[in-house]
MMTF fields as JSON, N, C-alpha, C and O atoms, coordinates in Angstrom:
{
  "mmtfVersion": "1.0.0",
  "mmtfProducer": "UNKNOWN",
  "numBonds": 67,
  "numAtoms": 68,
  "numGroups": 17,
  "numChains": 1,
  "numModels": 1,
  "chainsPerModel": [1],
  "groupsPerChain": [17],
  "chainIdList": ["A"],
  "bondAtomList": [4, 2, 8, 6, 12, 10, 16, 14, 20, 18, 24, 22, 28, 26, 32, 30, 36, 34, 40, 38, 44, 42, 48, 46, 52, 50, 56, 54, 60, 58, 64, 62],
  "bondOrderList": [1, 1, 1, 1, 1, 1, 1, 1, 1, 1, 1, 1, 1, 1, 1, 1],
  "groupList": [{"groupName": "CYS", "atomNameList": ["N", "CA", "C", "O"], "elementList": ["N", "C", "C", "O"], "formalChargeList": [0, 0, 0, 0], "bondAtomList": [1, 0, 2, 1, 3, 2], "bondOrderList": [1, 1, 2], "singleLetterCode": "C", "chemCompType": "L-PEPTIDE LINKING"}, {"groupName": "GLY", "atomNameList": ["N", "CA", "C", "O"], "elementList": ["N", "C", "C", "O"], "formalChargeList": [0, 0, 0, 0], "bondAtomList": [1, 0, 2, 1, 3, 2], "bondOrderList": [1, 1, 2], "singleLetterCode": "G", "chemCompType": "PEPTIDE LINKING"}, {"groupName": "ASN", "atomNameList": ["N", "CA", "C", "O"], "elementList": ["N", "C", "C", "O"], "formalChargeList": [0, 0, 0, 0], "bondAtomList": [1, 0, 2, 1, 3, 2], "bondOrderList": [1, 1, 2], "singleLetterCode": "N", "chemCompType": "L-PEPTIDE LINKING"}, {"groupName": "ILE", "atomNameList": ["N", "CA", "C", "O"], "elementList": ["N", "C", "C", "O"], "formalChargeList": [0, 0, 0, 0], "bondAtomList": [1, 0, 2, 1, 3, 2], "bondOrderList": [1, 1, 2], "singleLetterCode": "I", "chemCompType": "L-PEPTIDE LINKING"}, {"groupName": "PHE", "atomNameList": ["N", "CA", "C", "O"], "elementList": ["N", "C", "C", "O"], "formalChargeList": [0, 0, 0, 0], "bondAtomList": [1, 0, 2, 1, 3, 2], "bondOrderList": [1, 1, 2], "singleLetterCode": "F", "chemCompType": "L-PEPTIDE LINKING"}, {"groupName": "ALA", "atomNameList": ["N", "CA", "C", "O"], "elementList": ["N", "C", "C", "O"], "formalChargeList": [0, 0, 0, 0], "bondAtomList": [1, 0, 2, 1, 3, 2], "bondOrderList": [1, 1, 2], "singleLetterCode": "A", "chemCompType": "L-PEPTIDE LINKING"}, {"groupName": "ARG", "atomNameList": ["N", "CA", "C", "O"], "elementList": ["N", "C", "C", "O"], "formalChargeList": [0, 0, 0, 0], "bondAtomList": [1, 0, 2, 1, 3, 2], "bondOrderList": [1, 1, 2], "singleLetterCode": "R", "chemCompType": "L-PEPTIDE LINKING"}, {"groupName": "SER", "atomNameList": ["N", "CA", "C", "O"], "elementList": ["N", "C", "C", "O"], "formalChargeList": [0, 0, 0, 0], "bondAtomList": [1, 0, 2, 1, 3, 2], "bondOrderList": [1, 1, 2], "singleLetterCode": "S", "chemCompType": "L-PEPTIDE LINKING"}, {"groupName": "LYS", "atomNameList": ["N", "CA", "C", "O"], "elementList": ["N", "C", "C", "O"], "formalChargeList": [0, 0, 0, 0], "bondAtomList": [1, 0, 2, 1, 3, 2], "bondOrderList": [1, 1, 2], "singleLetterCode": "K", "chemCompType": "L-PEPTIDE LINKING"}],
  "groupTypeList": [0, 1, 2, 3, 2, 4, 5, 6, 6, 7, 7, 0, 2, 6, 0, 1, 8],
  "groupIdList": [1, 2, 3, 4, 5, 6, 7, 8, 9, 10, 11, 12, 13, 14, 15, 16, 17],
  "secStructList": [7, 7, 7, 2, 2, 2, 2, 2, 2, 1, 7, 6, 6, 6, 6, 6, 7],
  "xCoordList": [28.969, 29.962, 29.342, 29.413, 28.728, 28.151, 29.17, 28.77, 30.444, 31.464, 32.241, 32.827, 32.263, 33.02, 34.516, 35.215, 34.991, 36.452, 36.849, 37.903, 36.005, 36.301, 36.347, 37.239, 35.356, 35.275, 36.493, 36.994, 36.983, 38.137, 39.397, 40.314, 39.455, 40.702, 40.667, 41.686, 39.525, 39.411, 38.253, 37.388, 38.218, 37.112, 35.821, 35.68, 34.872, 33.554, 32.711, 31.611, 33.263, 32.563, 32.365, 31.33, 33.348, 33.297, 32.306, 31.67, 32.144, 31.218, 29.838, 28.856, 29.709, 28.401, 27.964, 26.777, 28.953, 28.633, 27.908, 27.569],
  "yCoordList": [-17.523, -16.592, -15.698, -14.48, -16.216, -15.381, -15.129, -14.782, -15.283, -15.075, -16.346, -16.926, -16.795, -18.066, -17.885, -18.799, -16.675, -16.347, -16.545, -17.113, -16.076, -16.225, -17.671, -18.097, -18.457, -19.858, -20.596, -21.514, -20.176, -20.88, -20.49, -21.301, -19.297, -18.885, -19.476, -19.981, -19.427, -19.949, -20.924, -20.955, -21.691, -22.687, -21.977, -21.263, -22.141, -21.47, -22.246, -21.828, -23.395, -24.213, -23.47, -23.61, -22.675, -21.898, -20.745, -20.408, -20.136, -18.997, -19.609, -18.867, -20.894, -21.459, -21.098, -20.899, -21.012, -20.704, -19.428, -19.036],
  "zCoordList": [-90.896, -91.412, -92.422, -92.258, -93.475, -94.491, -95.598, -96.709, -95.35, -96.389, -96.678, -95.764, -97.933, -98.211, -97.994, -97.557, -98.312, -98.125, -96.706, -96.42, -95.793, -94.356, -93.962, -93.228, -94.462, -94.109, -94.617, -93.967, -95.822, -96.417, -95.635, -95.511, -95.122, -94.381, -92.97, -92.501, -92.283, -90.936, -90.822, -91.698, -89.799, -89.573, -89.351, -88.358, -90.23, -90.039, -88.996, -88.633, -88.524, -87.549, -86.262, -85.61, -85.885, -84.58, -84.699, -83.7, -85.84, -85.91, -86.279, -86.26, -86.606, -86.933, -88.353, -88.608, -89.302, -90.671, -90.819, -91.936]
}
């Protein structure tokens, strides 16, 4: 993901962090 905000709003597991 690269963005903590994105990971907190949606599962970063699907994008592979």
